[in-house]
C-alpha positions in Angstrom: -103.5 -150.8 -5.4 -102.7 -148.1 -3.0 -105.5 -145.7 -1.8 -104.6 -142.9 -3.8 -104.9 -144.6 -7.2 -108.2 -146.2 -5.9 -109.6 -142.8 -5.8 -108.7 -141.6 -9.0 -109.8 -145.2 -10.5 -113.4 -144.0 -8.7 -113.4 -139.9 -9.4 -112.9 -141.1 -13.4 -115.3 -143.9 -13.4 -118.3 -141.4 -11.4 -117.6 -138.6 -13.9 -118.1 -140.3 -16.6 -121.3 -141.7 -15.5 -124.5 -139.6 -15.3 -124.5 -139.6 -11.7 -122.1 -136.9 -11.3 -124.4 -134.5 -9.7 -126.0 -136.8 -7.4 -122.6 -138.1 -6.2 -121.6 -134.6 -5.4 -125.0 -133.9 -3.2 -124.4 -137.0 -1.6 -120.6 -136.0 -0.7 -121.7 -132.9 0.6 -124.6 -134.6 2.5 -122.3 -136.7 3.9 -119.7 -134.0 5.3 -122.7 -131.8 6.9 -124.3 -134.5 9.4 -120.5 -135.0 10.1 -119.8 -131.6 11.1 -122.9 -131.3 13.0 -122.0 -134.7 15.0 -119.6 -132.8 16.2 -120.7 -129.8 17.0 -123.6 -131.1 19.1 -121.4 -133.3 20.3 -118.6 -130.3 21.7 -119.6 -127.3 23.8 -116.9 -124.7 23.0 -118.0 -125.2 19.5 -121.7 -124.8 19.6 -121.3 -121.7 22.4 -118.6 -120.1 19.8 -121.5 -120.2 16.8 -124.2 -119.3 19.1 -122.3 -116.0 20.4 -121.7 -115.0 16.5 -125.7 -115.2 16.0 -127.0 -114.0 18.8 -126.8 -110.3 20.5 -125.1 -109.7 24.2 -127.6 -109.2 26.8 -127.1 -105.9 28.8 -125.4 -105.8 32.0 -127.8 -104.5 34.7 -126.2 -101.6 36.5 -127.0 -102.2 40.3 -127.8 -99.0 42.1 -125.8 -98.2 45.4 -127.3 -98.5 48.7 -128.2 -95.3 50.5 -125.4 -94.8 53.4 -127.5 -94.4 56.5 -125.6 -91.6 58.8 -126.2 -92.3 62.5 -128.3 -90.1 64.9 -127.8 -88.0 67.2 -124.2 -86.4 66.3 -123.6 -83.6 68.4 -122.7 -80.3 66.2 -120.6 -77.9 67.6 -121.3 -73.7 66.3 -118.6 -71.5 66.8 -120.6 -68.5 68.8 -120.7 -65.0 66.8 -117.7 -62.7 67.4 -117.6 -59.6 70.0 -118.7 -56.3 68.9 -114.7 -54.4 68.9 -114.3 -51.0 71.0 -112.2 -49.8 68.1 -115.2 -50.4 65.2 -117.3 -48.2 67.4 -114.7 -45.6 68.0 -114.1 -45.8 63.4 -117.8 -45.3 63.4 -117.4 -41.8 65.5 -114.9 -40.9 63.5 -116.5 -41.3 60.0 -119.0 -38.5 61.2 -118.0 -34.9 59.8 -118.7 -32.2 62.4 -117.2 -29.4 60.6 -117.0 -28.3 56.9 -113.6 -29.4 55.2 -111.9 -26.3 53.6 -111.3 -26.5 50.0 -111.6 -24.9 47.1 -112.4 -27.6 44.7 -116.6 -28.2 45.0 -118.5 -30.3 43.0 -121.0 -28.4 40.5 -124.4 -28.1 41.1 -126.4 -30.4 38.8 -128.4 -28.5 36.4 -131.2 -30.2 34.6 -132.3 -26.9 32.6 -131.8 -27.0 28.7 -129.5 -24.9 27.1 -132.0 -22.7 25.1 -131.2 -23.1 20.9 -131.4 -20.1 18.9 -133.8 -20.2 15.7 -132.1 -18.0 13.1 -135.5 -18.3 10.8 -137.6 -16.5 13.3 -134.9 -13.5 13.6 -137.6 -11.2 11.1 -140.4 -11.6 13.6 -138.2 -10.2 16.1 -139.7 -6.7 17.3 -137.8 -3.2 17.2 -136.0 -3.0 20.9 -135.1 -6.5 21.0 -133.2 -6.4 17.9 -131.2 -3.4 18.9 -130.5 -5.2 22.1 -129.4 -8.1 20.4 -127.0 -6.2 17.4 -126.5 -2.8 19.9 -125.0 0.2 18.1 -121.7 0.3 17.2 -122.1 3.3 15.2 -122.9 5.3 19.1 -120.6 3.2 20.8 -117.3 4.0 18.2 -118.5 7.6 17.3 -119.1 6.9 13.8 -119.9 10.3 12.3 -120.9 10.3 8.8 -120.2 8.2 5.6 -117.6 7.4 3.1 -114.5 9.4 2.6 -115.4 11.6 5.0 -116.6 8.8 8.2 -115.0 9.8 11.9 -114.7 6.7 14.0 -112.8 5.7 17.4 -111.6 1.9 17.4 -109.8 0.7 20.4 -108.7 -2.5 18.7 -108.4 -4.8 15.6 -108.8 -8.1 17.2 -106.9 -11.1 15.3 -108.7 -14.3 16.2 -107.0 -17.7 17.4 -108.4 -21.1 17.2 -107.5 -24.5 17.9 -105.6 -26.0 14.9 -104.5 -24.5 11.8 -102.5 -21.4 11.2 -104.3 -18.2 12.0 -100.8 -16.2 12.7 -99.4 -17.0 9.0 -99.8 -13.3 7.8 -97.4 -11.7 10.5 -93.2 -11.7 9.9 -92.0 -14.6 12.5 -88.5 -14.7 13.9 -86.6 -17.4 16.0 -86.6 -16.2 19.7 -83.9 -17.0 22.5 -85.0 -20.6 22.8 -84.8 -21.5 19.2 -88.8 -21.2 18.9 -90.1 -20.0 15.7 -92.7 -17.2 17.1 -94.9 -14.5 15.4 -94.2 -10.7 15.7 -97.6 -9.1 15.7 -95.8 -5.5 15.2 -95.3 -6.1 11.9 -97.6 -7.8 9.7 -100.4 -7.9 7.4 -103.2 -5.8 10.0 -100.0 -3.8 11.3 -100.0 -2.6 7.9 -103.4 -1.9 7.8 -103.6 0.2 10.6 -101.0 2.2 9.4 -102.7 2.6 6.3 -106.0 3.2 8.0 -104.7 5.7 9.9 -102.9 7.6 6.7 -106.1 7.4 4.3 -108.8 7.9 6.7 -110.4 9.6 9.4 -111.2 6.4 11.9 -108.4 6.4 14.4 -107.2 2.7 15.8 -106.0 3.4 19.5 -103.9 0.2 19.9 -101.6 0.5 16.6 -100.7 -3.4 17.4 -103.3 -5.8 16.2 -104.6 -8.0 19.5 -105.0 -11.7 19.3 -108.0 -13.1 21.0 -109.4 -17.0 21.3 -112.2 -17.2 19.4 -113.9 -18.9 23.0 -112.9 -15.7 24.8 -115.4 -12.9 26.1 -112.9 -10.4 24.9 -113.9 -10.6 21.3 -117.1 -8.4 22.3 -115.2 -5.5 22.6 -114.4 -5.1 18.9 -117.1 -5.0 16.1 -115.5 -7.4 13.8 -113.1 -10.2 14.6 -110.4 -10.5 11.6 -109.9 -14.8 10.4 -107.1 -16.2 8.2 -105.4 -19.2 7.8 -103.8 -21.7 4.8 -104.6 -25.0 6.5 -107.6 -27.1 7.7 -109.5 -26.3 11.6 -111.9 -27.1 13.9 -113.9 -24.9 16.3 -114.6 -26.4 19.5 -118.0 -26.3 21.0 -117.2 -23.1 22.9 -115.3 -21.1 20.3 -118.8 -21.8 18.6 -120.8 -20.8 21.3 -119.0 -17.8 21.5 -119.2 -16.7 18.1 -122.6 -17.1 17.6 -123.4 -15.2 20.6 -120.7 -12.6 19.4 -123.1 -12.3 16.0 -125.8 -12.3 17.4 -125.1 -9.6 19.6 -124.0 -7.2 16.9 -120.2 -8.2 15.8 -119.1 -9.2 12.6 -116.3 -11.7 11.5 -114.2 -10.7 8.3 -112.3 -13.9 6.9 -109.2 -14.3 4.6 -108.5 -16.9 2.5 -104.9 -17.6 2.8 -105.0 -20.0 0.0 -106.5 -17.8 -2.6 -109.2 -19.5 -4.6 -112.7 -22.5 -4.5 -111.8 -25.8 -2.4 -108.6 -25.0 -0.8 -108.3 -26.4 2.5 -109.1 -23.1 4.5 -112.2 -22.7 2.2 -113.6 -25.7 2.7 -113.0 -25.5 6.5 -114.3 -22.0 7.4 -117.9 -22.8 5.4 -118.0 -25.7 6.9 -117.3 -24.1 10.6 -119.6 -21.3 9.6 -122.5 -23.8 8.8 -121.9 -24.7 13.1 -122.1 -21.6 14.2 -125.1 -20.2 11.6 -126.8 -23.3 10.8 -129.5 -21.9 9.2 -127.8 -19.5 7.0 -125.3 -19.9 4.3 -122.2 -17.5 2.5 -123.8 -15.8 -0.8 -121.5 -13.7 -3.2 -122.3 -10.1 -3.7 -121.7 -8.0 -6.8 -120.4 -4.3 -7.3 -123.9 -3.0 -6.2 -123.2 -3.8 -2.9 -122.6 -1.0 -0.3 -119.3 -2.7 0.4 -117.9 -1.8 -3.0 -118.1 2.1 -2.2 -118.4 2.4 1.6 -114.7 4.4 1.0 -112.7 3.9 -2.2 -115.0 3.1 -5.2 -114.4 -0.1 -7.1 -116.6 -0.8 -10.1 -115.4 -4.6 -9.9 -114.0 -7.1 -7.4 -110.5 -6.2 -7.3 -107.7 -8.5 -8.5 -106.0 -11.1 -5.5 -103.3 -13.5 -5.4 -102.1 -15.4 -8.3 -105.1 -13.5 -10.6 -108.0 -14.8 -8.6 -111.1 -12.9 -8.7 -114.1 -14.2 -6.9 -116.7 -12.1 -5.6 -116.8 -11.8 -1.9 -119.4 -13.8 -0.1 -121.3 -12.5 3.1 -123.6 -13.6 5.4 -126.4 -11.7 7.1 -129.1 -12.0 9.1 -132.4 -10.3 9.1 -130.6 -7.8 6.4 -127.5 -7.2 9.0 -124.1 -8.5 7.4 -122.5 -11.2 10.3 -119.8 -12.3 8.1 -117.7 -11.0 4.8 -115.2 -13.6 3.4 -112.9 -12.9 0.9 -111.2 -15.7 -1.4 -108.5 -13.8 -3.1 -106.2 -13.6 -0.2 -105.8 -9.9 0.0 -104.3 -10.4 3.7 -100.8 -11.5 1.9 -100.3 -8.4 0.0 -100.7 -6.0 3.2 -97.6 -8.0 3.9 -95.8 -5.7 2.1 -95.0 -2.3 3.7 -96.4 1.3 1.7 -93.4 4.5 1.9 -94.3 7.3 3.2 -96.3 8.7 -0.2 -98.0 5.7 -0.1 -98.2 5.3 -3.7 -95.1 2.9 -3.9 -93.2 0.1 -1.9 -91.2 0.2 1.1 -88.0 -2.0 0.2 -85.1 -2.9 2.2 -84.3 -4.6 5.4 -85.2 -2.8 8.5 -84.2 -3.2 12.0 -86.5 -3.4 15.0 -86.2 -2.1 18.8 -84.2 -5.6 19.7 -82.1 -5.7 16.8 -84.4 -8.0 14.1 -83.9 -7.5 10.9 -87.3 -7.8 8.5 -87.8 -7.4 4.5 -90.3 -4.2 4.1 -91.6 -4.4 0.8 -93.2 -7.4 -0.7 -92.1 -11.0 -0.4 -89.4 -11.4 -3.1 -87.4 -14.4 -2.2 -86.5 -16.8 -5.1 -89.3 -18.9 -4.7 -92.2 -16.7 -3.8 -92.7 -15.7 -7.7 -93.5 -19.3 -8.2 -95.9 -19.6 -5.6 -97.5 -15.7 -5.9 -97.3 -14.6 -9.5 -98.5 -10.8 -8.9 -96.8 -10.4 -5.3 -94.8 -7.7 -6.7 -97.5 -6.0 -8.4 -98.4 -2.7 -6.4 -102.0 -1.6 -7.9 -103.4 -4.7 -7.1 -101.3 -4.8 -3.3 -103.1 -0.9 -2.9 -106.6 -1.9 -3.8 -106.0 -4.9 -1.5 -105.5 -2.5 1.1 -108.4 -0.2 0.2 -110.8 -2.7 -0.1 -109.9 -3.6 3.6 -110.4 0.0 4.3 -113.8 -0.4 2.2 -114.9 -3.6 4.6 -114.0 -1.5 8.1 -116.3 1.7 7.3 -119.1 -0.4 5.5 -118.8 -2.9 9.5 -119.0 0.9 11.4 -121.7 2.1 9.3 -124.5 -0.9 8.3 
């Protein structure tokens, strides 16, 4: 019987007996004892087991030893550089012995604050102060009488030019030699208005061509009113705002015409906004036919019809009972582009040549697209009423 058969037979006998559990415990104890003997007799095994269950000790970091420098080491400090004669000469040259002759001089600093005009206190001003502010335009322009017997002399009618927008839209344009389109101020709404003023009234306008003046120029103070028009959005500069405000307080007036008739157009929105900047404490307000403007020369029972049959009431701004702004939303200005004949009772039609040989259409604009944009552009009575209403405005401003 070999060893294998012996172990198997032994295992079968033990399994059949009740001492199977005891036998397993005995064999396990023998195996543990043998392992302990092996471990205790081997240092490598003991070290391997202890290294698993024991944390490694922290290594101490040795501080470096301080470096001891040798004493009494000589240090060579370089001497300071000597003063240069050239530098001394340069310092002498930096002193200016005489004034430099130059036209460019810095402006002196002024800490004085600008005084703002309070329009709310205008009613509290004395009579003498009012006369100084507003001036007496009636005496200046030789105004006599009133209505259709009104007599006056005006040097010029001023067209206001401003930054942005198309302030020259009511004039004929032509292409010059450089190929640039420029306005011809001898032919347009204001030139035609001057012609009708000479024909229908006793008011004399010396300059038959309107004069273009910038809104920030002091030249506007030479005219009792300035005329402003346009289609587009625009914005006055700060200098233009200050100049127009002073002009109004000294007696001037602004006559405005919207070339885009009706409310909420680009020009209408811009003009109301900019007037609020010029006169912050006053708003545009509509007037009816009881106002003196409607009967200062011709008598109107109602507001005359405008372009595309708009019939909005005139709007004004008055300060202390004196009208300083007159605004029409009905585009009377574009009607005056049509020239009237010698009788004044019909349109003057056809082409006319000026001294430079340039041709222009004298009657109402009747191009094929105009009737689509301007429905009543060729209505004579509406055109005549537009002329008369502007004459009424001029007559009123001279006698206000």
